[in-house]
C-alpha positions as CSV (number, residue, x, y, z in Angstrom):
1,M,100.7,97.5,81.4
2,K,98.1,100.1,80.9
3,A,99.1,103.8,80.6
4,F,97.4,106.8,81.6
5,F,98.1,110.5,81.0
6,A,98.8,112.7,84.1
7,D,98.1,116.5,83.7
8,T,99.0,119.2,85.7
9,F,95.8,119.1,88.0
10,Y,96.8,115.5,88.7
11,W,100.4,116.3,89.7
12,I,99.6,119.2,91.9
13,A,96.6,117.3,93.6
14,L,98.8,114.2,94.2
15,T,101.9,116.0,95.6
16,N,100.1,119.0,97.4
17,T,98.6,117.8,100.7
18,D,96.6,121.0,100.8
19,D,94.6,120.5,97.7
20,S,91.2,119.7,98.0
21,A,91.5,116.7,95.5
22,H,94.5,115.3,97.1
23,Q,92.9,112.2,98.7
24,Q,91.1,111.5,95.2
25,A,94.6,112.0,93.3
26,L,96.1,109.4,96.0
27,S,93.3,107.0,95.7
28,L,93.4,107.2,92.0
29,S,97.3,106.5,91.8
30,R,96.9,103.5,94.0
31,S,94.1,101.9,91.9
32,L,96.0,102.4,88.8
33,Q,99.3,100.9,90.0
34,P,101.2,99.2,88.0
35,S,100.4,101.6,85.2
36,K,102.6,103.5,83.1
37,I,102.1,107.3,83.5
38,I,102.4,109.6,80.6
39,T,103.0,113.5,80.9
40,T,104.8,116.3,79.2
41,E,107.6,118.4,79.7
42,N,104.7,121.3,79.3
43,V,102.8,119.9,82.0
44,L,105.8,119.5,84.3
45,E,106.7,123.2,83.3
46,E,102.9,124.2,84.4
47,Y,103.3,122.2,87.7
48,L,106.6,124.2,88.6
49,T,105.0,127.3,87.6
50,Y,102.1,126.7,90.1
51,F,104.7,126.5,92.8
52,S,106.9,129.1,91.7
53,G,105.4,131.6,94.3
54,A,105.5,129.3,97.0
55,R,107.9,129.5,100.1
56,R,111.5,128.2,99.5
57,S,111.2,124.6,101.0
58,V,107.9,124.0,98.9
59,R,109.4,125.3,95.6
60,E,112.6,123.1,96.3
61,H,110.5,120.1,97.0
62,A,108.5,120.6,93.5
63,G,111.8,120.8,91.7
64,D,113.0,117.8,93.5
65,L,109.7,115.9,92.6
66,V,109.9,116.7,89.0
67,F,113.6,115.6,88.7
68,S,112.3,112.4,90.1
69,F,109.6,112.1,87.6
70,I,112.0,112.3,84.9
71,H,114.2,109.5,86.2
72,N,111.0,107.2,87.0
73,R,110.8,104.2,84.7
74,R,107.1,104.3,85.4
75,I,106.8,107.8,84.2
76,A,107.3,108.6,80.4
77,V,108.0,112.4,80.1
78,V,107.1,113.4,76.4
79,P,109.5,116.3,75.5
80,Q,108.8,119.7,74.3
81,S,109.4,120.1,70.4
82,H,108.4,122.6,67.8
83,E,105.9,120.2,66.4
84,S,104.1,119.7,69.7
85,F,104.1,123.3,70.3
86,M,102.5,124.1,66.8
87,A,100.1,121.3,67.1
88,G,98.9,122.8,70.5
89,L,98.7,126.4,69.0
90,E,96.7,124.9,66.1
91,L,94.1,123.5,68.6
92,Y,94.3,126.7,70.8
93,R,93.5,128.9,67.8
94,A,90.7,126.6,66.5
95,R,88.9,126.7,70.1
96,P,88.7,130.4,71.1
97,D,85.5,129.3,72.6
98,K,87.1,127.1,75.2
99,G,89.4,127.9,78.2
100,Y,92.2,125.7,77.2
101,S,95.6,127.0,78.1
102,L,98.5,126.1,75.5
103,T,99.7,123.3,77.8
104,D,96.2,121.6,77.7
105,C,95.9,121.9,73.8
106,I,99.7,120.4,73.6
107,S,98.6,117.6,75.9
108,M,95.2,116.9,74.1
109,Q,97.0,116.8,70.8
110,M,99.8,114.3,72.1
111,M,97.0,112.1,73.6
112,R,95.3,112.1,70.1
113,R,98.3,110.8,68.7
């Protein structure tokens, strides 16, 4: 079974029908089945932050989706750790020329491992 990494952009596009990349995310998701999806708690935190200012029903739906991702056998959620934080911080500090968020840096370091 193949595995692919899902970042915040993917989760938002997949679940937000108003997102301009929604149809692309749906198509990608269908084409990759039955792949294993790998993501991080940091990505899911960023996903929830994105919806934190939305109306109550949207915010609740986002929380329910993250809960379902965590309990889905096809989705591996890599937990946060001090080591992953420090690895991300190292990349963040090393690349001030880029617009990477700390979550992006943690994700890139995790994918390298």
